[in-house]
SEVEX-819680 format. One line per 5 residues: number of its first residue (from 1); for each residue x, y, z of N, C-alpha, C. Coordinates in steps of 0.2 Angstrom, whole numbers, plus 5000, padded with zeros to 4 digits. Layout:
NUM	X:Y:Z:X:Y:Z:X:Y:Z | ...
REM end
This chain:
1	5225:5698:5540:5222:5691:5545:5226:5689:5548 | 5228:5687:5555:5229:5683:5559:5226:5678:5556 | 5232:5669:5558:5230:5663:5560:5225:5662:5564 | 5223:5664:5568:5218:5662:5572:5211:5662:5566 | 5211:5669:5561:5206:5671:5559:5205:5667:5552
6	5211:5667:5550:5213:5661:5544:5209:5654:5545 | 5213:5653:5551:5209:5644:5553:5202:5644:5554 | 5200:5650:5555:5191:5650:5558:5189:5650:5549 | 5191:5654:5546:5186:5655:5539:5189:5649:5535 | 5194:5648:5535:5196:5639:5531:5194:5632:5534
11	5194:5633:5538:5194:5627:5544:5189:5626:5550 | 5186:5631:5552:5181:5630:5559:5176:5629:5557 | 5173:5634:5550:5167:5637:5551:5162:5631:5546 | 5156:5630:5552:5154:5626:5550:5150:5624:5543 | 5150:5630:5539:5147:5628:5533:5153:5628:5528
16	5159:5631:5528:5165:5628:5524:5170:5623:5528 | 5168:5619:5529:5171:5613:5530:5178:5612:5526 | 5177:5609:5519:5183:5608:5514:5186:5615:5511 | 5192:5617:5510:5194:5621:5507:5194:5621:5499 | 5193:5629:5499:5190:5630:5493:5197:5629:5487
21	5193:5627:5481:5198:5627:5476:5203:5634:5473 | 5201:5640:5477:5203:5644:5474:5211:5645:5480 | 5208:5644:5487:5214:5644:5488:5220:5638:5492 | 5219:5632:5485:5223:5626:5483:5226:5632:5478 | 5224:5634:5472:5228:5636:5466:5232:5640:5469
26	5228:5645:5474:5235:5652:5475:5240:5646:5480 | 5240:5643:5483:5245:5642:5488:5249:5638:5483 | 5246:5634:5478:5252:5628:5473:5257:5634:5468 | 5253:5639:5464:5254:5645:5461:5263:5645:5467 | 5261:5648:5472:5269:5649:5474:5270:5647:5476
31	5268:5639:5477:5273:5633:5479:5278:5634:5472 | 5276:5632:5465:5279:5631:5460:5283:5639:5459 | 5281:5643:5458:5286:5648:5460:5292:5647:5462 | 5292:5646:5470:5298:5647:5473:5303:5640:5471 | 5298:5633:5468:5301:5628:5464:5307:5630:5461
36	5304:5633:5455:5307:5636:5449:5312:5641:5450 | 5312:5645:5455:5315:5650:5459:5323:5647:5461 | 5322:5642:5468:5326:5638:5468:5331:5635:5463 | 5326:5631:5458:5331:5627:5453:5334:5630:5449 | 5331:5636:5447:5336:5642:5443:5344:5645:5445
41	5342:5647:5453:5348:5651:5457:5351:5644:5458 | 5351:5635:5459:5353:5631:5458:5358:5629:5454 | 5354:5631:5448:5359:5628:5440:5363:5634:5438 | 5362:5641:5442:5365:5646:5439:5372:5646:5443 | 5371:5646:5450:5376:5643:5454:5382:5639:5452
46	5378:5631:5449:5384:5626:5448:5387:5629:5442 | 5382:5633:5436:5386:5632:5432:5389:5637:5430 | 5390:5643:5436:5394:5648:5440:5398:5644:5440 | 5399:5640:5444:5407:5637:5448:5410:5630:5443 | 5407:5629:5440:5408:5622:5434:5414:5626:5428
51	5409:5632:5427:5410:5634:5422:5419:5640:5423 | 5419:5640:5429:5423:5645:5431:5431:5639:5433 | 5430:5635:5432:5434:5630:5434:5439:5630:5427 | 5446:5630:5427:5449:5628:5420:5449:5621:5416 | 5449:5624:5410:5449:5617:5407:5458:5615:5408
56	5458:5606:5409:5464:5604:5409:5465:5599:5403 | 5470:5596:5402:5472:5590:5399:5475:5584:5402 | 5470:5579:5403:5471:5572:5404:5477:5570:5405 | 5484:5569:5408:5490:5566:5407:5490:5558:5405 | 5494:5558:5403:5496:5551:5403:5497:5548:5408
61	5494:5543:5411:5497:5541:5417:5499:5531:5417 | 5498:5528:5411:5499:5523:5409:5505:5521:5409 | 5505:5513:5415:5512:5509:5415:5516:5514:5422 | 5513:5520:5425:5516:5524:5429:5512:5520:5437 | 5517:5521:5441:5514:5519:5449:5510:5522:5451
66	5507:5519:5457:5501:5520:5461:5503:5531:5461 | 5509:5531:5466:5512:5537:5469:5511:5541:5462 | 5515:5540:5458:5520:5545:5449:5511:5545:5448 | 5507:5539:5448:5500:5544:5443:5498:5550:5448 | 5496:5550:5452:5493:5550:5458:5496:5560:5459
71	5501:5559:5459:5506:5565:5458:5503:5569:5452 | 5505:5565:5445:5503:5569:5438:5496:5572:5439 | 5491:5568:5441:5484:5570:5442:5485:5576:5445 | 5488:5574:5453:5486:5582:5455:5489:5587:5454 | 5495:5588:5450:5497:5593:5446:5494:5597:5442
76	5489:5594:5439:5482:5596:5436:5477:5597:5436 | 5474:5600:5444:5470:5596:5449:5466:5591:5447 | 5465:5588:5445:5462:5580:5443:5463:5576:5451 | 5458:5573:5452:5457:5566:5455:5457:5560:5452 | 5459:5555:5457:5459:5548:5456:5456:5541:5459
81	5453:5539:5456:5450:5536:5461:5452:5525:5457 | 5451:5521:5461:5453:5516:5461:5447:5513:5456 | 5449:5510:5450:5442:5507:5445:5442:5499:5445 | 5450:5495:5448:5447:5490:5448:5457:5488:5449 | 5456:5481:5450:5463:5478:5445:5462:5471:5442
86	5468:5471:5436:5466:5465:5433:5475:5463:5430 | 5475:5455:5430:5482:5452:5427:5483:5454:5423 | 5490:5457:5420:5494:5458:5414:5499:5455:5414 | 5502:5451:5410:5510:5448:5410:5514:5456:5408 | 5513:5459:5406:5516:5464:5402:5516:5470:5406
91	5512:5470:5411:5513:5477:5414:5513:5474:5422 | 5519:5478:5424:5521:5476:5430:5517:5478:5435 | 5516:5473:5441:5511:5474:5446:5512:5482:5450 | 5504:5481:5451:5508:5490:5453:5505:5497:5451 | 5508:5494:5444:5506:5501:5438:5499:5502:5436
96	5500:5505:5433:5492:5509:5428:5491:5506:5422 | 5486:5503:5420:5484:5498:5416:5478:5502:5412 | 5476:5504:5413:5471:5510:5410:5467:5515:5412 | 5466:5520:5410:5464:5524:5414:5458:5527:5409 | 5453:5530:5414:5446:5534:5411:5446:5539:5414
101	5444:5546:5408:5444:5548:5404:5453:5545:5398 | 5451:5544:5394:5459:5543:5391:5462:5549:5389 | 5471:5546:5391:5473:5553:5392:5474:5557:5385 | 5473:5565:5384:5474:5567:5378:5465:5572:5380 | 5462:5569:5384:5454:5571:5383:5455:5577:5388
106	5451:5581:5386:5448:5589:5389:5444:5590:5393 | 5446:5591:5401:5440:5591:5405:5443:5597:5410 | 5438:5596:5411:5438:5601:5421:5441:5601:5424 | 5446:5605:5429:5448:5605:5434:5443:5601:5441 | 5445:5597:5443:5442:5592:5448:5438:5583:5446
111	5440:5583:5440:5436:5577:5438:5439:5573:5440 | 5436:5568:5442:5438:5561:5444:5441:5557:5437 | 5448:5555:5440:5451:5550:5432:5450:5545:5439 | 5445:5538:5434:5445:5528:5436:5452:5527:5431 | 5454:5526:5437:5461:5521:5435:5461:5512:5438
116	5463:5510:5433:5462:5502:5432:5471:5499:5434 | 5473:5496:5439:5480:5493:5441:5480:5487:5438 | 5489:5485:5438:5487:5477:5435:5492:5473:5441 | 5490:5470:5443:5492:5464:5445:5496:5458:5443 | 5502:5461:5439:5506:5457:5436:5502:5451:5431
121	5508:5443:5430:5506:5442:5427:5502:5434:5432 | 5498:5429:5430:5495:5427:5437:5503:5420:5438 | 5504:5420:5443:5508:5415:5445:5504:5410:5448 | 5510:5402:5445:5509:5395:5445:5515:5393:5449 | 5515:5388:5453:5521:5383:5457:5523:5380:5451
126	5528:5377:5448:5531:5373:5445:5529:5366:5449 | 5526:5361:5445:5526:5353:5449:5533:5347:5449 | 5533:5345:5452:5539:5342:5453:5536:5335:5449 | 5541:5335:5443:5541:5330:5438:5547:5325:5437 | 5548:5325:5442:5556:5319:5440:5552:5312:5443
131	5554:5309:5440:5552:5302:5440:5545:5298:5437 | 5541:5305:5433:5535:5302:5431:5537:5302:5424 | 5532:5300:5421:5533:5296:5414:5533:5303:5412 | 5535:5305:5403:5534:5311:5399:5526:5311:5399 | 5522:5306:5398:5515:5308:5395:5510:5313:5401
136	5513:5310:5409:5510:5310:5415:5512:5316:5416 | 5519:5317:5415:5522:5326:5415:5519:5331:5413 | 5517:5329:5405:5515:5335:5401:5507:5336:5402 | 5503:5331:5407:5498:5332:5409:5496:5336:5415 | 5500:5334:5421:5502:5341:5426:5504:5344:5424
141	5506:5346:5418:5512:5353:5417:5502:5358:5415 | 5499:5355:5410:5492:5356:5409:5487:5359:5413 | 5488:5354:5419:5483:5355:5421:5485:5363:5429 | 5492:5365:5427:5495:5369:5431:5496:5374:5427 | 5493:5375:5421:5493:5380:5416:5499:5380:5412
146	5504:5375:5413:5511:5379:5410:5511:5375:5402 | 5516:5375:5402:5518:5373:5394:5525:5368:5392 | 5523:5362:5388:5530:5358:5390:5533:5360:5384 | 5540:5362:5386:5545:5365:5382:5550:5358:5379 | 5557:5358:5377:5562:5354:5374:5561:5350:5379
151	5562:5343:5374:5561:5337:5377:5568:5332:5374 | 5573:5334:5379:5579:5329:5377:5580:5322:5380 | 5585:5317:5379:5585:5312:5380:5593:5311:5381 | 5594:5306:5388:5601:5305:5390:5600:5297:5394 | 5603:5294:5392:5603:5287:5394:5604:5285:5404
156	5600:5281:5406:5602:5281:5414:5601:5272:5417 | 5605:5271:5422:5607:5267:5424:5599:5266:5429 | 5596:5268:5432:5591:5266:5435:5583:5269:5432 | 5582:5276:5431:5578:5277:5425:5574:5272:5422 | 5569:5269:5421:5564:5267:5413:5564:5273:5407
161	5565:5270:5403:5564:5273:5397:5559:5279:5395 | 5559:5285:5395:5554:5289:5396:5551:5294:5401 | 5556:5291:5406:5556:5293:5414:5557:5303:5413 | 5554:5307:5417:5559:5313:5419:5562:5312:5422 | 5570:5311:5420:5577:5314:5426:5578:5321:5428
166	5576:5325:5423:5578:5335:5428:5573:5337:5422 | 5573:5343:5425:5566:5349:5424:5570:5354:5424 | 5569:5360:5422:5570:5367:5420:5564:5370:5419 | 5563:5376:5423:5564:5379:5429:5563:5372:5434 | 5565:5372:5438:5566:5368:5446:5557:5366:5446
171	5559:5362:5452:5552:5362:5454:5549:5365:5459 | 5544:5366:5460:5539:5372:5466:5542:5379:5467 | 5544:5383:5461:5549:5388:5460:5541:5393:5455 | 5542:5399:5458:5533:5402:5458:5538:5406:5449 | 5531:5406:5443:5534:5406:5437:5526:5409:5434
176	5527:5412:5429:5520:5413:5427:5516:5408:5424 | 5509:5411:5421:5505:5404:5418:5510:5404:5409 | 5509:5396:5407:5511:5396:5401:5520:5397:5399 | 5522:5397:5405:5529:5396:5405:5533:5388:5403 | 5536:5389:5399:5539:5384:5395:5544:5379:5400
181	5543:5373:5402:5547:5369:5408:5551:5361:5401 | 5556:5364:5400:5561:5360:5399:5562:5355:5402 | 5563:5347:5400:5564:5341:5404:5570:5339:5400 | 5571:5332:5403:5577:5328:5399:5573:5320:5404 | 5573:5318:5399:5568:5309:5401:5576:5306:5400
186	5572:5299:5402:5579:5292:5401:5576:5291:5394 | 5583:5288:5390:5584:5284:5387:5585:5278:5385 | 5583:5274:5392:5584:5269:5395:5593:5267:5396 | 5594:5261:5396:5600:5259:5397:5606:5261:5392 | 5612:5263:5393:5617:5266:5390:5620:5259:5381
191	5619:5261:5378:5623:5254:5374:5631:5251:5375 | 5632:5245:5374:5639:5244:5375:5645:5249:5372 | 5648:5251:5376:5654:5256:5373:5654:5261:5378 | 5647:5265:5381:5646:5269:5384:5646:5266:5393 | 5650:5272:5394:5653:5270:5405:5647:5276:5405
196	5642:5273:5410:5640:5279:5414:5642:5276:5423 | 5641:5282:5427:5641:5283:5432:5638:5280:5438 | 5639:5278:5440:5634:5273:5445:5633:5280:5450 | 5626:5278:5455:5626:5279:5459:5629:5275:5467 | 5636:5280:5469:5639:5277:5475:5636:5278:5482
201	5634:5285:5482:5630:5287:5488:5628:5283:5493 | 5633:5281:5500:5629:5275:5504:5633:5271:5503 | 5636:5269:5497:5638:5264:5497:5648:5265:5498 | 5646:5256:5500:5654:5257:5503:5661:5258:5498 | 5667:5262:5496:5672:5263:5494:5674:5258:5491
206	5675:5250:5493:5677:5246:5489:5674:5243:5482 | 5668:5245:5484:5664:5244:5477:5663:5247:5472 | 5664:5257:5476:5666:5262:5471:5675:5258:5467 | 5679:5256:5472:5687:5253:5468:5684:5250:5462 | 5680:5244:5465:5680:5237:5461:5677:5239:5453
211	5670:5244:5453:5669:5246:5446:5672:5250:5441 | 5678:5258:5447:5682:5259:5442:5688:5253:5439 | 5691:5250:5442:5694:5244:5439:5691:5239:5434 | 5683:5237:5435:5681:5234:5428:5680:5239:5423 | 5679:5247:5426:5677:5249:5419:5684:5255:5417
216	5688:5253:5420:5694:5256:5416:5697:5261:5416 | 5694:5266:5422:5692:5274:5426:5696:5274:5429 | 5699:5279:5433:5703:5279:5439:5697:5287:5443 | 5696:5284:5451:5694:5287:5454:5699:5291:5459 | 5696:5297:5461:5701:5300:5466:5696:5303:5475
221	5700:5298:5479:5696:5299:5488:5698:5304:5491 | 5691:5308:5493:5692:5312:5498:5688:5311:5505 | 5691:5313:5510:5689:5311:5516:5686:5317:5520 | 5680:5313:5524:5676:5319:5529:5676:5316:5536 | 5678:5321:5540:5680:5317:5546:5672:5319:5550
226	5667:5325:5547:5662:5328:5551:5656:5323:5548 | 5655:5318:5544:5653:5314:5541:5647:5311:5546 | 5641:5309:5543:5634:5306:5550:5637:5299:5550 | 5639:5297:5543:5638:5289:5541:5649:5285:5544 | 5646:5278:5545:5651:5276:5548:5659:5278:5543
231	5664:5276:5545:5669:5276:5540:5670:5272:5534 | 5671:5274:5529:5671:5273:5520:5665:5271:5518 | 5660:5275:5521:5656:5276:5517:5655:5281:5513 | 5654:5280:5505:5654:5286:5502:5647:5293:5502 | 5649:5297:5505:5640:5301:5504:5641:5307:5500
236	5647:5308:5496:5644:5314:5488:5650:5310:5484 | 5649:5312:5477:5649:5310:5472:5652:5315:5465 | 5657:5317:5462:5655:5321:5456:5661:5317:5450 | 5657:5316:5446:5651:5316:5442:5646:5315:5446 | 5638:5318:5446:5635:5316:5446:5631:5310:5444
241	5627:5304:5447:5623:5299:5446:5621:5300:5436 | 5623:5293:5433:5620:5293:5424:5621:5298:5422 | 5630:5300:5423:5634:5305:5417:5638:5300:5415 | 5638:5301:5407:5645:5297:5404:5651:5298:5407 | 5655:5293:5408:5662:5296:5409:5666:5291:5405
246	5672:5294:5404:5678:5290:5400:5684:5290:5404 | 5688:5285:5400:5695:5286:5403:5699:5293:5407 | 5695:5297:5404:5699:5303:5406:5696:5309:5409 | 5690:5307:5410:5685:5309:5416:5688:5310:5423 | 5687:5314:5427:5691:5314:5434:5685:5315:5437
251	5685:5308:5442:5680:5307:5446:5682:5307:5455 | 5677:5308:5458:5679:5311:5464:5674:5308:5469 | 5677:5303:5473:5671:5302:5479:5675:5305:5486 | 5669:5308:5490:5670:5311:5497:5668:5303:5501 | 5673:5301:5506:5671:5296:5509:5672:5300:5517
256	5667:5296:5521:5667:5295:5527:5673:5295:5531 | 5677:5297:5535:5680:5297:5540:5680:5295:5546 | 5673:5297:5546:5671:5294:5554:5675:5291:5560 | 5680:5291:5565:5683:5287:5570:5677:5282:5572 | 5679:5278:5576:5674:5273:5579:5674:5266:5576
261	5678:5261:5579:5676:5254:5576:5669:5254:5575 | 5667:5249:5573:5660:5249:5572:5655:5244:5577 | 5651:5247:5576:5647:5244:5583:5650:5248:5592 | 5654:5251:5591:5655:5254:5598:5653:5261:5597 | 5644:5262:5595:5643:5270:5593:5634:5265:5594
266	5630:5269:5596:5623:5266:5594:5619:5270:5589 | 5618:5268:5585:5614:5271:5577:5606:5270:5578 | 5605:5279:5573:5598:5276:5574:5597:5274:5566 | 5591:5270:5564:5589:5267:5559:5584:5271:5556 | 5586:5272:5550:5580:5275:5545:5578:5272:5540
271	5570:5268:5541:5569:5264:5535:5562:5269:5530 | 5564:5267:5528:5557:5271:5523:5553:5266:5517 | 5548:5265:5514:5546:5261:5511:5541:5266:5505 | 5543:5267:5498:5541:5268:5493:5534:5268:5492 | 5529:5270:5491:5523:5269:5488:5521:5264:5484
276	5519:5258:5483:5515:5255:5478:5515:5257:5473 | 5510:5260:5474:5507:5264:5467:5510:5270:5463 | 5510:5269:5456:5512:5277:5453:5518:5273:5450 | 5524:5281:5447:5528:5277:5445:5537:5280:5452 | 5541:5279:5448:5548:5281:5453:5545:5289:5456
281	5547:5286:5459:5546:5295:5465:5556:5297:5465 | 5555:5305:5468:5562:5307:5470:5565:5308:5476 | 5566:5303:5481:5569:5303:5487:5573:5306:5490 | 5570:5311:5497:5578:5315:5497:5575:5314:5507 | 5584:5310:5508:5582:5314:5518:5589:5315:5519
286	5584:5320:5526:5590:5326:5528:5589:5326:5535 | 5596:5325:5539:5595:5325:5547:5598:5331:5548 | 5595:5335:5552:5594:5340:5554:5598:5341:5564 | 5602:5343:5564:5606:5344:5571:5609:5351:5574 | 5614:5351:5578:5616:5357:5583:5620:5360:5573
291	5624:5357:5571:5628:5358:5565:5625:5360:5557 | 5619:5358:5561:5614:5361:5551:5610:5358:5549 | 5609:5357:5543:5605:5350:5540:5611:5349:5537 | 5609:5341:5534:5615:5337:5532:5614:5333:5528 | 5610:5331:5519:5609:5327:5516:5611:5319:5516
296	5608:5316:5518:5611:5308:5519:5609:5304:5513 | 5604:5305:5508:5602:5302:5504:5598:5305:5499 | 5599:5303:5492:5595:5308:5488:5596:5304:5480 | 5590:5302:5480:5590:5299:5473:5582:5297:5469 | 5582:5292:5467:5577:5291:5462:5575:5280:5464
301	5568:5281:5466:5567:5275:5468:5562:5272:5467 | 5561:5264:5465:5554:5262:5461:5550:5261:5467 | 5543:5263:5465:5537:5259:5467:5540:5254:5473 | 5538:5254:5478:5539:5247:5483:5545:5248:5483 | 5549:5250:5484:5558:5248:5484:5557:5252:5490
306	5564:5250:5495:5564:5252:5504:5571:5253:5505 | 5570:5260:5507:5578:5263:5508:5579:5264:5516 | 5586:5260:5516:5589:5259:5524:5594:5263:5523 | 5594:5268:5530:5600:5270:5533:5604:5269:5540 | 5606:5271:5543:5609:5271:5547:5613:5278:5548
311	5611:5281:5556:5613:5290:5557:5614:5289:5564 | 5622:5288:5567:5623:5289:5575:5621:5292:5579 | 5620:5292:5584:5615:5295:5588:5618:5300:5592 | 5617:5305:5592:5621:5314:5594:5624:5318:5590 | 5623:5315:5582:5623:5320:5576:5617:5321:5572
316	5610:5319:5574:5606:5322:5572:5601:5322:5577 | 5595:5326:5577:5592:5327:5584:5585:5326:5578 | 5583:5327:5570:5578:5326:5567:5578:5322:5561 | 5576:5320:5558:5577:5316:5552:5570:5320:5545 | 5572:5322:5540:5566:5322:5538:5566:5320:5531
321	5560:5316:5528:5560:5314:5521:5557:5316:5518 | 5558:5319:5513:5554:5321:5506:5554:5317:5501 | 5549:5317:5497:5546:5315:5490:5543:5318:5485 | 5547:5317:5480:5546:5322:5475:5546:5329:5476 | 5551:5332:5482:5551:5339:5483:5546:5340:5490
326	5541:5336:5492:5537:5338:5495:5539:5334:5504 | 5539:5335:5510:5541:5334:5515:5534:5330:5518 | 5537:5323:5518:5529:5319:5518:5531:5318:5527 | 5537:5318:5529:5538:5313:5536:5542:5317:5541 | 5542:5320:5548:5549:5321:5551:5549:5316:5557
331	5555:5314:5558:5555:5309:5564:5561:5311:5571 | 5559:5312:5576:5565:5314:5579:5568:5307:5580 | 5575:5311:5581:5579:5303:5584:5581:5302:5591 | 5579:5297:5592:5578:5295:5599:5580:5288:5601
REM end
């Protein structure tokens, strides 16, 4: 029977415009048979392909780099898929933290192994604690998810009792969370009989000589002809300020021997006022010129205190001022 006769018989006849139930059953039966046949053939084909693959044991790739892990899986005809990244202090960054399925599991070749990589320990920057009261320093460490470690004390001529004098690790270093930060705090002024090294930087050598005579210690002066400061100004010292000294201590002061009479050359005045609020701050002033960077001031200053320095023109192009290790101002020398 041709298509035309089929159409006229089932759809065009005036007295048989509705498809007969018998026709629906015949078509449905043929479709169902084709479906089961297709499903059977597909299942048989896939099962044959899969079961023809050899079984392999998943290798242990924990703690291995991405390249090494991929190579180990490839040698066993296995595939790798990145399943994510997680922080973990004990596992180096970029190495496998865990795998799914686990090592030792028997799988077919071609199995995809999901791998989670380590991002290492979460890193934070150490805050600058110098000049802060110990309680404030501890609160700041907690905010940065760090831990206050050993607290030692030393006498100080400038810092109030309980103020942080130094820290380890130093400020603005990248460390892992929960790292312990050791601090040294001021124990206040030294008792009678203890001699401490003052801060003579940016002061005249005559003042240091007078202190040495009164304290019964001796000092050695060395000269620096390339200094930015006028002749006779102390630009460095050893030991550092607040070090306990004795008559046997070797004390060396570096003094500027810059040539030129006073007032013979123009000078650039550096004036900075420390904020009235808060606690002591660590102030550092640096001069930048053609010869590089030179530190012209470094020390703790109380709130509201003023710093006045003189820098000869021609020796510096910029002045940078740091407060607690943070650059707060840069001025051109003009």
